[in-house]
C-alpha positions in Angstrom: 55.1 47.4 -12.8 56.3 49.4 -9.9 55.7 53.1 -10.7 59.2 54.1 -9.6 60.8 51.4 -11.8 58.6 52.5 -14.7 59.6 56.1 -14.4 63.3 55.2 -14.0 63.2 53.0 -17.1 61.5 55.7 -19.3 63.9 58.4 -18.1 67.0 56.1 -18.0 67.7 56.9 -14.3 70.4 54.3 -13.3 70.7 55.5 -9.7 67.0 54.9 -9.0 67.3 51.4 -10.7 70.2 50.4 -8.4 68.3 51.5 -5.3 65.2 49.5 -6.3 67.2 46.4 -7.2 69.2 46.6 -4.0 65.9 46.6 -2.1 64.3 43.8 -4.2 66.0 42.2 -7.2 62.8 40.5 -8.3 61.3 43.8 -9.1 62.9 43.4 -12.6 60.4 40.6 -13.3 57.5 43.0 -13.1 55.7 44.1 -16.4 53.4 46.7 -17.8 49.9 45.8 -19.1 51.6 45.5 -22.6 54.0 43.0 -21.2 57.0 45.4 -21.2 59.8 44.8 -18.8 62.3 47.5 -17.7 64.6 46.3 -20.5 61.8 46.7 -23.1 61.2 50.3 -21.9 64.9 51.1 -22.0 65.1 49.8 -25.6 62.0 51.8 -26.6 63.5 55.0 -25.2 67.1 54.4 -26.2 68.7 54.3 -22.7 71.8 52.1 -23.4 73.4 52.6 -20.0 70.1 51.7 -18.2 69.8 48.6 -20.4 73.3 47.6 -19.5 72.6 47.9 -15.8 69.4 45.8 -16.1 71.3 43.1 -18.1 74.1 43.0 -15.5 71.5 41.9 -13.0 69.1 39.7 -15.2 70.5 38.7 -18.6 67.4 36.4 -19.2 65.3 39.5 -19.8 67.0 39.6 -23.2 64.7 36.7 -24.3 61.5 38.0 -22.7 58.7 39.0 -25.1 55.8 41.3 -24.5 52.2 40.6 -25.5 53.2 40.8 -29.2 56.2 38.6 -28.5 58.5 41.5 -29.2 61.8 41.1 -27.4 63.9 44.2 -26.4 65.9 43.6 -29.6 62.7 43.9 -31.7 61.8 47.2 -30.0 65.3 48.6 -30.3 65.3 47.7 -34.1 61.8 49.1 -34.6 62.6 52.4 -32.9 66.1 52.7 -34.5 67.9 52.9 -31.1 71.4 52.0 -32.4 73.4 52.2 -29.2 70.9 50.0 -27.3 70.8 47.6 -30.1 74.6 47.3 -30.3 74.6 46.5 -26.6 71.9 43.9 -26.9 73.5 42.4 -30.1 76.8 42.1 -28.3 75.2 39.9 -25.6 73.0 38.0 -28.0 75.9 36.9 -30.2 77.1 34.7 -27.3 73.9 32.7 -27.6 73.4 29.9 -30.2 70.9 30.4 -33.0 70.2 26.8 -34.1 66.8 25.3 -33.9 66.4 23.1 -30.8 65.4 19.5 -31.5 65.0 20.3 -35.2 61.9 22.6 -34.5 61.6 26.0 -36.1 59.0 27.2 -33.7 61.5 28.7 -31.2 64.9 30.2 -31.9 67.4 30.4 -29.1 69.2 33.6 -30.2 67.4 36.9 -29.6 68.6 38.0 -33.0 66.6 35.4 -34.8 63.5 35.2 -32.5 60.2 36.1 -34.1 57.3 38.1 -32.8 53.6 37.4 -33.3 53.8 38.6 -36.9 56.7 36.3 -37.6 59.1 39.2 -37.8 62.7 39.0 -36.7 64.4 42.2 -35.5 65.8 42.6 -39.0 62.2 42.6 -40.4 61.3 45.3 -38.0 64.3 47.4 -38.8 63.8 47.4 -42.6 60.0 47.7 -42.2 60.5 50.9 -40.2 63.3 52.2 -42.5 66.0 51.9 -39.9 69.0 51.4 -42.3 71.8 51.8 -39.7 70.2 49.3 -37.4 69.5 46.9 -40.2 73.1 46.9 -41.4 74.3 46.3 -37.8 71.9 43.3 -37.5 73.1 41.8 -40.8 76.7 42.1 -39.7 75.9 40.4 -36.4 74.0 37.5 -37.9 73.7 36.7 -41.7 71.1 34.0 -41.0 68.5 36.7 -40.5 68.4 37.7 -44.2 67.0 34.3 -45.2 64.1 34.3 -42.7 60.6 35.1 -43.9 57.7 36.4 -41.8 54.1 35.3 -41.6 53.4 37.2 -44.9 56.2 35.2 -46.5 58.4 38.4 -46.9 62.1 38.3 -46.5 64.1 41.3 -45.3 65.3 41.8 -48.9 61.7 42.2 -50.2 60.8 44.7 -47.5 64.0 46.7 -47.9 63.4 46.8 -51.6 59.9 48.1 -51.2 61.0 50.7 -48.6 63.9 51.9 -50.8 66.8 51.0 -48.4 69.6 51.0 -51.0 72.5 50.3 -48.6 70.6 47.4 -47.1 69.6 45.8 -50.4 73.2 46.2 -51.7 74.6 44.5 -48.6 72.2 41.6 -48.8 72.6 40.9 -52.5 76.4 41.1 -52.2 76.4 37.7 -50.5 76.8 35.2 -53.3 75.3 32.3 -51.3 72.0 34.2 -50.9 70.2 32.8 -53.9 66.6 32.5 -54.9 65.9 29.4 -52.8 64.4 31.3 -49.9 62.4 33.8 -52.0 58.8 33.1 -51.4 56.5 33.7 -54.4 53.3 34.4 -52.5 53.6 38.1 -52.2 56.1 38.6 -55.0 59.8 38.7 -55.1 62.1 41.6 -54.1 61.9 42.8 -57.7 58.1 42.9 -57.4 58.4 44.9 -54.2 60.9 47.4 -55.5 58.6 48.0 -58.5 55.7 48.7 -56.1 57.9 51.0 -54.1 59.1 52.9 -57.2 62.9 52.8 -56.5 64.8 52.7 -59.8 68.3 52.6 -58.1 67.4 49.4 -56.2 65.9 48.0 -59.4 69.2 48.5 -61.1 71.0 46.7 -58.3 68.6 43.8 -58.3 68.6 43.4 -62.1 72.4 43.5 -62.1 73.1 41.2 -59.1 69.9 39.1 -59.0 69.0 38.7 -62.6 67.2 35.4 -61.7 64.4 37.4 -60.1 63.1 38.8 -63.4 61.7 35.4 -64.4 59.9 34.8 -61.1 56.2 35.4 -60.6 53.9 35.9 -57.6 51.1 33.5 -56.6 48.8 34.9 -59.2 51.4 34.4 -62.0 52.2 38.1 -62.3 55.8 39.0 -63.2 57.5 42.2 -62.3 56.3 43.9 -65.5 52.7 43.3 -64.4 53.5 45.2 -61.2 55.2 48.0 -63.1 52.2 48.7 -65.3 49.9 48.7 -62.3 51.9 51.7 -61.0 52.0 53.4 -64.4 55.8 53.5 -64.2 57.1 53.9 -67.7 60.7 54.0 -66.5 60.4 50.6 -64.8 58.7 49.2 -67.8 61.6 50.2 -70.0 64.1 48.9 -67.6 62.5 45.5 -67.4 62.0 45.2 -71.2 65.6 46.2 -71.7 66.5 43.1 -69.7 63.9 40.7 -71.0 61.5 41.8 -73.8 59.5 38.6 -73.6 58.0 39.8 -70.3 55.5 41.8 -72.3 54.0 38.6 -73.7 53.9 36.5 -70.5 50.4 35.9 -69.0 49.3 35.5 -65.5 47.0 32.8 -64.2 43.9 34.5 -65.9 45.9 34.8 -69.1 46.3 38.5 -68.9 49.4 40.2 -70.3 50.9 43.3 -68.8 49.0 45.3 -71.4 45.7 43.9 -70.1 46.7 44.9 -66.6 47.8 48.4 -67.7 44.4 48.9 -69.4 42.5 47.6 -66.4 44.4 49.9 -64.0 44.2 52.9 -66.3 48.0 53.3 -66.9 48.4 55.3 -70.1 52.2 55.9 -69.7 52.8 52.2 -69.2 50.6 51.5 -72.3 52.7 53.8 -74.4 55.9 52.2 -73.2 54.6 48.7 -73.9 53.2 49.4 -77.4 56.3 51.3 -78.4 58.5 48.3 -77.7 56.0 45.5 -78.4 53.1 46.8 -80.6 51.8 43.3 -81.4 51.0 42.5 -77.8 47.7 44.3 -78.4 46.6 41.2 -80.3 46.8 38.9 -77.2 43.6 37.9 -75.4 42.9 36.6 -71.9 41.0 33.6 -70.7 37.7 35.2 -71.7 38.9 36.1 -75.2 39.2 39.8 -74.3 41.9 42.1 -75.5 43.2 45.3 -73.9 40.3 47.3 -75.3 37.8 45.0 -73.5 39.9 45.4 -70.2 39.8 49.2 -70.4 36.1 49.5 -70.9 35.2 46.9 -68.3 37.1 48.9 -65.7 35.9 52.2 -67.2 39.4 53.7 -67.6 39.0 56.5 -70.1 42.7 57.5 -70.2 43.7 53.9 -71.0 41.1 53.6 -73.7 42.0 56.9 -75.2 45.7 55.8 -75.3 44.8 52.5 -76.9 42.6 54.1 -79.6 45.4 56.5 -80.5 48.2 53.8 -80.7 46.5 50.7 -82.0 45.6 51.0 -85.7 44.1 47.7 -86.5 40.3 48.1 -86.7 39.7 44.4 -86.1 41.1 44.8 -82.6 38.5 47.5 -81.8 35.7 45.2 -83.0 37.1 41.9 -81.7 34.6 39.8 -79.9 35.2 37.8 -76.7 33.9 34.3 -76.0 30.4 35.7 -75.6 30.6 37.6 -78.8 30.8 41.0 -77.2 33.0 43.8 -78.7 34.4 46.5 -76.4 31.4 48.6 -77.5 29.0 45.9 -76.4 30.6 45.6 -72.9 30.6 49.4 -72.4 27.0 49.6 -73.3 25.8 46.6 -71.3 27.8 47.9 -68.2 26.5 51.4 -68.9 30.0 52.9 -68.9 28.7 55.8 -70.9 31.9 57.8 -71.4 33.7 54.8 -72.7 30.9 54.0 -75.1 30.8 57.5 -76.4 34.6 57.6 -76.9 34.4 54.4 -78.9 31.5 55.8 -81.0 33.7 58.8 -81.9 36.1 56.5 -83.6 35.0 55.6 -87.1 36.7 52.2 -86.9 34.2 51.0 -84.3 31.3 49.1 -85.9 28.0 49.6 -84.1 26.3 47.0 -86.3 27.9 43.9 -84.8 25.6 41.4 -83.1 26.9 39.6 -80.0 26.3 36.0 -79.1 22.7 36.8 -78.0 21.9 38.7 -81.2 22.1 42.1 -79.5 23.8 45.3 -80.7 25.2 47.9 -78.3 22.0 50.0 -78.7 19.7 47.1 -77.9 21.8 46.3 -74.8 21.3 49.8 -73.5 17.7 49.5 -74.4 17.4 46.1 -72.6 18.9 47.6 -69.4 16.2 50.3 -69.4 13.4 47.8 -69.8 10.9 48.3 -66.9 10.4 51.2 -64.6 13.1 50.4 -62.1 15.8 50.5 -64.7 14.6 53.6 -66.6 17.4 55.7 -68.1 18.9 58.9 -66.8 19.7 61.7 -69.2 23.3 60.5 -69.8 22.2 57.0 -70.7 19.4 58.3 -72.9 22.0 60.4 -74.8 24.1 57.3 -75.3 21.1 55.4 -76.6 20.3 58.2 -79.1 23.8 58.3 -80.3 23.9 54.5 -80.9 20.5 54.7 -82.6 21.8 57.5 -84.9 24.9 55.6 -85.8 22.8 52.5 -86.6 20.6 54.5 -88.9 23.6 55.8 -90.7 25.8 52.8 -91.0 23.7 49.7 -90.5 21.0 50.1 -93.2 21.9 46.7 -94.8 21.9 44.8 -91.5 19.0 43.1 -89.7 19.1 44.6 -86.2 17.0 44.1 -83.0 13.8 46.3 -83.0 14.0 49.8 -81.6 11.7 50.6 -78.7 11.7 53.9 -77.0 13.2 53.4 -73.5 11.6 55.0 -70.5 13.4 58.1 -69.2 13.9 58.6 -65.5 12.9 62.2 -66.0 9.4 61.3 -67.3 6.3 62.2 -65.4 4.7 65.2 -63.8 7.5 66.0 -61.4 10.2 66.0 -64.0 8.1 68.4 -66.2 7.7 70.7 -63.3 11.4 70.7 -62.6 12.3 71.4 -66.2 9.7 74.2 -66.4 11.0 75.7 -63.2 14.5 75.9 -64.6 13.4 77.7 -67.7 11.2 80.1 -65.6 14.3 81.1 -63.6 16.3 81.7 -66.8 13.6 83.7 -68.3 13.1 85.8 -65.2 16.8 86.6 -65.0 16.9 87.7 -68.7 13.8 89.8 -68.3 15.2 91.5 -65.2 18.6 92.3 -66.8 17.2 93.5 -70.1 14.7 95.8 -68.3 17.5 97.3 -66.2 19.6 97.9 -69.4 16.7 99.7 -71.0 16.4 102.1 -68.0 20.1 102.9 -68.0 20.8 103.4 -71.7 24.4 103.2 -72.8 25.9 106.7 -72.6 23.0 108.1 -70.5 20.4 110.7 -71.3 20.4 114.3 -72.5 20.0 116.8 -69.6 17.9 119.1 -71.9 15.3 116.9 -73.5 15.8 113.6 -71.8 16.6 111.6 -74.9 19.3 109.0 -75.3 22.7 110.6 -76.0 23.7 108.0 -78.7 20.3 107.4 -80.2 21.5 108.5 -83.7 24.3 105.8 -83.8 23.8 102.5 -85.6 25.3 100.4 -82.7 22.8 102.0 -80.3 19.9 100.9 -82.6 21.3 97.3 -82.6 21.4 97.5 -78.8 17.8 98.6 -78.6 16.6 95.9 -81.0 18.6 93.1 -79.3 17.5 94.2 -75.8 13.9 94.3 -77.0 14.1 90.8 -78.5 15.7 89.3 -75.4 13.1 90.9 -73.1 10.1 89.9 -75.3 11.3 86.3 -75.7 11.8 85.9 -71.9 8.3 87.4 -71.3 6.7 84.9 -73.6 8.4 82.1 -71.8 7.3 83.5 -68.5 3.7 83.8 -69.5 3.5 80.4 -71.1 5.4 78.4 -68.5 3.6 80.0 -65.6 0.5 78.3 -66.9 2.4 75.1 -67.4 3.6 75.2 -63.8 0.0 75.2 -62.6 -1.1 72.2 -64.7 1.9 70.1 -66.0 -0.4 67.3 -67.2 -1.8 69.6 -69.9 1.5 71.0 -70.9 2.4 70.1 -74.4 5.9 69.0 -75.2 6.0 71.2 -78.3 5.5 74.2 -76.1 8.3 73.1 -73.9 10.6 72.9 -76.9 9.5 76.3 -78.1 10.2 77.8 -74.7 13.6 76.2 -74.6 14.5 77.7 -77.9 13.1 81.1 -77.0 15.4 81.1 -73.9 18.3 80.4 -76.2 17.3 83.3 -78.5 16.9 85.6 -75.5 20.4 84.8 -74.3 21.9 85.4 -77.7 20.0 88.7 -78.0 21.2 89.8 -74.6 24.8 88.9 -75.7 24.3 91.0 -78.8 23.0 94.0 -76.8 26.1 93.7 -74.6 28.5 94.0 -77.5 26.5 96.9 -79.0 26.5 98.8 -75.6 30.3 98.3 -75.2 30.9 99.6 -78.7 28.7 102.7 -78.2 30.4 103.6 -74.9 34.0 102.4 -75.2 34.9 102.5 -78.9 35.3 106.3 -79.2 37.9 106.2 -76.4 39.6 102.8 -76.4 38.7 101.1 -79.8 40.9 98.0 -79.2 39.1 97.2 -76.0 35.7 97.4 -77.7 36.7 95.2 -80.5 38.2 92.7 -78.1 34.9 92.5 -76.2 33.0 92.0 -79.5 35.3 89.2 -80.5 34.8 87.4 -77.3 31.0 87.9 -77.5 30.9 86.6 -81.1 33.0 83.6 -80.2 30.8 82.6 -77.3 27.9 81.0 -79.3 30.3 79.4 -81.6 32.1 77.8 -78.7 28.8 76.6 -77.2 27.7 75.1 -80.5 31.1 73.3 -80.8 30.8 71.8 -77.3 27.1 71.0 -77.3 26.4 70.5 -81.0 22.9 70.7 -82.4 21.7 68.9 -79.3 21.5 72.3 -77.6 18.4 73.0 -79.7 16.8 69.7 -78.7 16.1 69.4 -75.0 16.4 66.0 -73.4 13.0 64.3 -73.7 11.0 64.3 -70.5 
């Protein structure tokens, strides 16, 4: 394109255009590398007067497409240039919009022409949230609302997804616009509005287009399947208010909305579904799996927790699929450790059930760890131990697969050195802190004889004893583990366990010395502060025990 024409089109300079056209009228046929004519550029930048001047010279440019087959009307609609669009629409309405020779490949009217993506100008307007432009196009040519693009989307579906309330209302107000043009491949307008999360548009569609609620997409999903994907409890309630049977409808893989909610991890949607239709939890998909299976397969802890708290029937927690797997079997075989541990915490879950291959959940974890390449990490080893412990308690009358000790990924010389190194660091820190505390006694020293100021108090004696215990325990760990660091192959596991426990004792003793020191120095002045610190210190080991349990005294086997 001539540089002077390009600059005039982008700036809307009409006088320059007139001079260029007077010199050579064919200059308007020139294009940019993107295939834009001067009219395209005027539409992009919203220069209505310039566009009118171009059209007065060459009206055929109204039909010209760029490399993406976008006409000037497409670009004006996409950019929301209402004044330019009104000018172009006024001229376009004089052209017919019927299909020539019965073919739908080419449309004569610029208002119904499609670009490379199959979009009409109305598609572009609603896809770019240009409500005013979309309304103007609908008023100009109603036929556009029935056209679908290459993705089989009608303007109504796109407007619903984008939340254009005025456009949706205008389209559905035409009684003759029924469901015959709604393509099911990507879902109906109701599916799209659920995806977009626009409750006001949903109300409009449910009121004026109630037929949409029964339609499904190409996978057999109804609008409720979409609502639970988005975890939209309000949309779930609105749809169930209109048609409660939606909760029981299956898609092409026989999954109900509850299956989909569990698979996507949508706890709020699960609550809404089970509140209205509690028996939907009994339904299974084409693999014989219920919602518990779906939750553990996808590893959705929130969904599983919600199901466990709202479904009371124990048989559903232990229901087997077509391969004989319970939800616990699936979580164990897929090594979804958090899901398996959550199931184990529920007393209704039975760890003794054998699947179709005669395996328990414990033996499945064990089988996954068979061989060096699949050795367990610490988390998986913990799950195996919990499953084994549950079996020993609850499955004494059952014949179960044999127990073999899986190989831990932390086994070997390097893992021992790493664990020993961690304990050495802890012991060193404790020894350093306790030694420093001994030098700077709580309350200081007497300036006369150099003795501790509070040596006669009981709390000070507790401080000294606790500090000594902490330091001595850490020194024992340091001396023993320094030797182990040099020769891990000769390091006994019993010594490692002893060092682990001594480190725990040293930490507790250091905590006790802290409380005693605070009491000695703070209680005479601010008693409540001292008691507050002591309460926090005393609660610390209790909290650790509640979180870690007795396992804290038993280090992970290496």
